[in-house]
C-alpha positions as CSV (number, residue, x, y, z in Angstrom):
1,X,66.3,234.7,59.7
2,X,68.1,233.2,62.6
3,X,67.1,232.1,66.1
4,X,68.7,231.5,69.3
5,X,70.6,228.5,70.5
6,X,68.5,225.8,71.2
7,X,68.4,223.2,74.7
8,X,71.6,222.8,75.8
9,X,73.4,224.2,72.2
10,X,72.4,221.1,70.6
11,X,70.2,221.6,68.3
12,X,67.7,218.6,68.7
13,X,66.6,216.8,65.5
14,X,63.2,214.9,64.1
15,X,63.1,213.1,60.9
16,X,59.6,212.5,59.1
17,X,60.1,209.4,56.8
18,X,63.3,207.8,58.4
19,X,62.8,204.5,57.9
20,X,64.6,200.9,58.9
21,X,64.1,199.9,55.4
22,X,66.3,202.6,53.6
23,X,65.3,205.3,51.7
24,X,67.3,208.9,51.3
25,X,66.8,210.1,55.1
26,X,68.9,207.0,56.2
27,X,71.1,207.0,53.3
28,X,72.1,210.9,53.6
29,X,70.6,212.9,56.5
30,X,71.4,210.2,59.4
31,X,75.1,210.1,58.4
32,X,75.5,213.6,57.6
33,X,74.2,214.5,61.0
34,X,76.1,211.9,62.6
35,X,79.3,213.8,61.4
36,X,78.6,217.4,62.5
37,X,79.0,218.9,65.9
38,X,76.3,220.7,67.2
39,X,73.1,218.5,66.2
40,X,71.2,215.2,67.9
41,X,69.1,212.9,66.2
42,X,66.6,213.1,68.7
43,X,63.4,211.6,67.3
44,X,61.7,210.3,64.0
45,X,57.9,209.4,62.6
46,X,56.6,206.7,60.3
47,X,53.3,206.0,58.6
48,X,52.7,203.7,61.8
49,X,53.7,202.6,65.1
50,X,55.7,199.4,64.3
51,X,57.4,201.2,61.4
52,X,58.7,203.9,63.7
53,X,59.8,201.2,66.7
54,X,61.9,199.3,64.1
55,X,63.2,202.8,62.7
56,X,64.0,204.1,66.4
57,X,65.4,200.6,67.4
58,X,68.1,200.6,63.8
59,X,68.8,204.0,64.0
60,X,69.0,204.6,68.0
61,X,66.9,207.2,68.0
62,X,65.1,207.8,70.9
63,X,61.6,209.4,70.3
64,X,59.6,206.9,67.7
65,X,56.2,208.5,66.7
66,X,53.2,206.9,64.8
67,X,52.3,210.4,63.1
68,X,53.9,213.7,61.9
69,X,51.7,215.5,64.1
70,X,53.2,213.9,67.4
71,X,56.8,214.7,66.3
72,X,55.9,218.5,65.8
73,X,54.1,218.8,69.0
74,X,56.8,217.4,71.2
75,X,59.0,219.8,72.9
76,X,62.2,217.6,72.8
77,X,62.3,218.6,68.8
78,X,64.2,221.8,67.8
79,X,64.1,221.1,63.6
80,X,61.9,219.1,61.9
81,X,63.1,217.5,58.8
82,X,60.9,216.1,55.9
83,X,62.3,213.4,53.6
84,X,59.1,211.7,52.6
85,X,57.8,211.6,49.0
86,X,56.9,215.0,47.5
87,X,52.9,214.3,47.1
88,X,53.1,214.4,51.5
89,X,54.9,217.4,52.1
90,X,52.1,219.7,52.1
91,X,50.2,217.3,54.9
92,X,53.8,216.4,56.9
93,X,55.4,219.9,56.8
94,X,52.0,222.1,57.8
95,X,52.0,220.6,61.3
96,X,55.6,221.2,61.9
97,X,55.3,225.2,61.1
98,X,51.6,225.5,62.7
99,X,53.5,224.5,65.9
100,X,56.6,226.6,65.1
101,X,59.3,224.4,64.2
102,X,61.9,225.3,62.4
103,X,61.6,223.4,59.4
104,X,63.7,221.8,56.7
105,X,62.2,220.2,53.6
106,X,63.8,218.3,51.0
107,X,63.0,219.1,47.5
108,X,60.5,219.9,45.8
109,X,58.9,221.8,48.5
110,X,55.5,220.8,47.0
111,X,54.2,218.7,44.4
112,X,53.0,222.1,42.7
113,X,53.7,225.5,42.5
114,X,50.5,226.6,44.7
115,X,51.3,224.0,47.8
116,X,54.7,225.6,47.7
117,X,53.2,228.7,48.0
118,X,50.9,227.7,50.8
119,X,53.8,226.5,53.1
120,X,56.1,229.7,52.4
121,X,52.8,231.7,53.2
122,X,52.3,230.0,56.8
123,X,56.0,229.8,57.4
124,X,55.9,233.8,56.9
125,X,53.0,234.0,59.3
126,X,54.6,231.9,61.8
127,X,57.8,233.7,61.8
128,X,59.9,230.5,61.9
129,X,63.1,229.5,59.7
130,X,63.0,227.3,57.1
131,X,65.8,225.6,54.9
132,X,65.1,223.3,51.5
133,X,67.2,220.6,50.6
134,X,68.4,222.4,47.1
135,X,72.1,221.3,48.6
136,X,74.3,222.0,45.7
137,X,74.0,225.4,46.7
138,X,76.1,224.5,49.9
139,X,79.0,222.7,47.5
140,X,82.4,223.9,48.5
141,X,83.4,223.7,44.7
142,X,80.4,225.9,43.9
143,X,80.6,228.1,46.0
144,X,84.3,228.5,45.3
145,X,82.9,228.4,41.4
146,X,80.9,231.2,41.9
147,X,83.6,233.6,43.7
148,X,86.0,232.7,40.8
149,X,83.1,234.2,38.4
150,X,82.4,236.7,40.6
151,X,86.3,237.7,40.8
152,X,86.7,238.0,37.1
153,X,88.4,234.5,36.6
154,X,86.7,234.1,33.1
155,X,86.3,237.8,32.5
156,X,82.9,238.5,31.2
157,X,80.8,235.6,30.9
158,X,79.6,235.0,27.7
159,X,77.7,231.7,27.6
160,X,77.1,228.5,29.7
161,X,76.7,224.7,28.8
162,X,75.1,222.1,31.0
163,X,74.5,218.9,29.7
164,X,73.6,215.4,32.1
165,X,71.5,212.8,32.9
166,X,68.5,212.7,35.4
167,X,68.6,208.9,36.3
168,X,64.7,209.0,37.0
169,X,62.6,209.2,33.3
170,X,64.5,206.1,32.0
171,X,63.4,202.8,30.3
172,X,62.7,200.7,33.7
173,X,60.9,201.7,36.9
174,X,61.1,200.2,40.2
175,X,58.0,199.7,42.7
176,X,58.8,202.5,44.9
177,X,59.2,204.6,42.1
178,X,56.4,203.9,40.6
179,X,54.6,206.8,41.5
180,X,57.1,209.5,39.5
181,X,55.9,208.0,36.2
182,X,52.9,210.1,36.6
183,X,53.7,213.7,35.9
184,X,51.1,215.3,38.5
185,X,53.4,213.6,41.4
186,X,55.7,216.6,41.7
187,X,58.7,214.4,41.5
188,X,59.6,214.6,37.7
189,X,62.7,215.2,35.5
190,X,61.8,218.8,35.6
191,X,61.4,219.3,39.1
192,X,64.5,217.1,40.8
193,X,67.3,216.8,38.8
194,X,66.5,219.8,36.3
195,X,65.5,221.9,39.7
196,X,68.5,220.8,41.4
197,X,70.7,221.6,38.3
198,X,69.0,225.2,37.4
199,X,69.3,226.1,40.8
200,X,73.0,225.6,41.0
201,X,73.7,227.1,37.4
202,X,71.6,230.4,38.8
203,X,73.6,230.4,42.2
204,X,76.7,230.4,40.7
205,X,75.7,232.8,37.2
206,X,72.7,234.5,38.4
207,X,69.0,234.5,37.0
208,X,67.4,233.7,33.6
209,X,66.1,236.8,32.1
210,X,64.1,234.9,29.1
211,X,63.4,230.8,28.5
212,X,62.5,228.9,25.5
213,X,62.1,225.1,26.3
214,X,61.4,221.4,24.5
215,X,59.9,219.2,27.2
216,X,59.2,215.8,25.8
217,X,57.8,212.6,27.1
218,X,59.6,210.3,24.1
219,X,58.9,207.0,26.4
220,X,55.2,206.9,27.2
221,X,55.7,203.7,28.2
222,X,58.4,201.9,30.6
223,X,58.9,198.4,32.1
224,X,59.2,197.4,35.3
225,X,62.7,196.2,36.3
226,X,61.9,192.7,37.4
227,X,58.7,191.6,36.3
228,X,58.3,193.1,32.8
229,X,55.3,194.4,33.3
230,X,54.6,197.7,30.9
231,X,53.5,200.8,32.7
232,X,52.4,203.9,31.3
233,X,54.4,207.1,31.7
234,X,53.0,210.7,31.6
235,X,56.3,212.4,32.8
236,X,58.8,214.2,30.6
237,X,62.1,212.3,29.5
238,X,63.8,215.0,27.5
239,X,64.2,218.4,28.8
240,X,66.3,221.2,26.6
241,X,66.0,224.6,27.8
242,X,67.9,227.9,26.5
243,X,67.7,231.2,27.2
244,X,69.6,234.8,28.1
245,X,70.8,235.1,31.7
246,X,70.1,238.6,33.2
247,X,74.0,239.5,32.8
248,X,73.3,239.0,28.8
249,X,75.5,235.5,28.7
250,X,73.8,232.9,26.7
251,X,72.4,229.9,28.6
252,X,72.0,225.8,27.4
253,X,70.4,223.2,29.6
254,X,69.8,219.3,28.5
255,X,68.7,216.9,31.0
256,X,68.1,213.3,29.7
257,X,66.0,210.7,31.5
258,X,67.9,207.7,32.7
259,X,71.4,207.4,32.2
260,X,74.3,207.9,29.2
261,X,76.9,205.5,28.0
262,X,78.6,208.7,27.4
263,X,78.5,212.1,29.1
264,X,77.1,211.6,32.4
265,X,77.6,215.4,33.3
266,X,79.5,218.3,31.8
267,X,79.2,222.0,33.0
268,X,81.2,224.8,31.0
269,X,81.2,228.6,31.7
270,X,82.7,230.4,28.8
271,X,84.0,234.1,29.0
272,X,86.3,236.5,27.7
273,X,89.2,235.6,29.3
274,X,88.9,232.0,30.2
275,X,86.9,228.8,30.8
276,X,85.6,227.0,33.8
277,X,84.3,223.2,33.6
278,X,82.7,221.2,36.7
279,X,82.4,217.3,36.1
280,X,81.1,215.2,38.6
281,X,82.4,211.7,39.7
282,X,78.6,211.2,41.0
283,X,76.2,210.7,38.2
284,X,73.5,211.1,37.6
285,X,72.8,212.7,40.9
286,X,75.4,215.2,40.4
287,X,74.4,217.6,43.0
288,X,75.4,214.9,45.8
289,X,79.2,215.6,45.5
290,X,82.1,214.5,43.8
291,X,82.7,217.2,41.7
292,X,85.8,218.2,40.2
293,X,86.5,222.2,39.0
294,X,88.8,222.7,36.1
295,X,89.5,226.4,34.9
296,X,92.1,228.0,32.0
297,X,92.2,231.4,31.2
298,X,94.5,233.9,29.8
299,X,97.8,231.8,27.4
300,X,96.9,228.6,29.6
301,X,96.3,225.4,27.3
302,X,93.6,222.8,28.3
303,X,91.7,223.5,31.6
304,X,93.8,221.6,34.7
305,X,91.9,221.1,38.2
306,X,91.5,223.8,40.3
307,X,91.9,222.9,44.0
308,X,89.3,224.0,46.5
309,X,90.8,226.2,49.1
310,X,90.1,224.7,52.6
311,X,87.7,227.4,53.6
312,X,85.2,226.3,51.4
313,X,85.0,222.8,53.2
314,X,83.8,224.4,56.7
315,X,86.1,222.1,58.4
316,X,83.7,219.1,57.3
317,X,86.9,217.0,56.1
318,X,84.9,213.9,56.6
319,X,82.7,215.2,53.7
320,X,85.3,216.4,51.5
321,X,83.6,216.8,48.1
322,X,86.0,214.2,46.4
323,X,84.3,211.2,48.3
324,X,81.1,211.4,46.2
325,X,78.8,210.1,49.0
326,X,74.9,211.1,48.8
327,X,75.3,212.7,52.4
328,X,78.5,215.1,51.6
329,X,76.5,218.3,50.6
330,X,73.3,217.3,52.6
331,X,76.0,217.7,55.6
332,X,77.4,221.0,54.4
333,X,73.8,222.1,53.9
334,X,73.3,221.4,57.5
335,X,76.8,223.0,58.7
336,X,75.1,226.2,57.0
337,X,71.8,225.8,58.6
338,X,73.4,224.7,62.3
339,X,75.3,228.4,61.8
340,X,71.8,230.4,60.6
341,X,69.9,228.8,63.5
342,X,72.3,229.6,66.7
343,X,73.5,233.2,64.7
344,X,76.9,232.0,63.8
345,X,76.8,232.5,59.7
346,X,79.8,234.9,58.7
347,X,78.2,238.3,58.0
348,X,79.2,238.2,54.5
349,X,77.7,234.4,54.0
350,X,74.4,233.3,52.7
351,X,72.8,230.5,54.4
352,X,70.6,227.8,53.1
353,X,67.5,228.1,50.5
354,X,64.7,229.3,52.6
355,X,60.8,228.4,51.4
356,X,60.6,231.3,49.9
357,X,63.3,230.4,47.3
358,X,61.9,227.3,46.7
359,X,58.8,228.9,45.6
360,X,61.0,231.4,43.5
361,X,62.6,228.2,41.7
362,X,58.9,226.4,41.3
363,X,57.7,229.6,39.7
364,X,60.6,229.2,37.4
365,X,59.8,225.6,36.7
366,X,55.9,226.5,35.9
367,X,57.4,229.4,33.4
368,X,59.5,226.5,31.3
369,X,56.8,224.6,31.2
370,X,54.9,227.3,30.1
371,X,57.2,228.2,27.4
372,X,57.4,224.4,26.3
373,X,53.6,224.5,25.9
374,X,53.4,227.4,23.7
375,X,56.7,227.1,21.9
376,X,57.2,230.5,22.5
377,X,60.0,232.6,24.8
378,X,58.8,233.3,28.4
379,X,60.4,236.4,30.3
380,X,61.4,235.6,33.8
381,X,63.1,238.5,35.2
382,X,61.3,240.8,37.2
383,X,58.7,238.3,38.1
384,X,60.2,236.4,41.0
385,X,61.5,233.8,39.5
């Protein structure tokens, strides 16, 4: 779905959740938008009028609203970006969709599958363009990796293995992230680090046909990073998923809570004719950027680094993936979204994942939980996962 070029050729952006005290919007979205042509950060909203004014002054944003509803109704906003905590997504995305605005939501789309389905259904009824922040799909290195696999670099893919740490789910917690200790928050090791990781894997290699899974909470109590207070944790901190892809290749993924002193992130693709490896400078949140791609095939020895062709950078040289900045792949996703909105996306290029894609990924994660709960293989192919 595309739409026509908005007011004056600029896409006027309103960010829900931009705070003067920092956060993901300030760390990633503001610099990403500032580094791109075609966008104007026009508005923001916060939980109170006072906090909205403070953020507006700090980031030089002309319009500051005390609610997402006011921002959504503004005729000076074309694109609503929602960057708040997952439990609030439903209530804050709905007004923008009802106003008929293009909406970009951070991942996960909802706190659960039902919320994601509700938002995707509303977007479909309103006929609006949507995007979801699974930014690994926009990473130049992973788009190149997908093309290498499709073009036969490794021959027939036999297996793939991914090992990483998720950052969240470790032995300590901070006040801002206390809510993620509760598995019902929708912001868990499975939904966020694993969700980003499995979405990247399936983008490159295709969807899973069936999965088996182990999901464990091995740290039911965690310690506050400064006060030492002990809190109960119901969210998982170990995820191990094995399965078969629709291509027949075997896949294994292990995401661990917290960080590791050993391997931060490692992803291999092994085929009949070669091997590909992805490593990350930025860990544990590897999908931010800073990815390195290595390969070897035929009579080659150890894998060597493969330079990413310039065409995958979309002319975003300031966001070259070697920087490992949080805004890196967010900027590439915004570039894709801009080209969708203005109708300039290349015919052979896919755009950003939309709310329908988010529902498919939410459904997949629910089936993985089912596999872990029952101890049985769960089929995914042909069921919208």
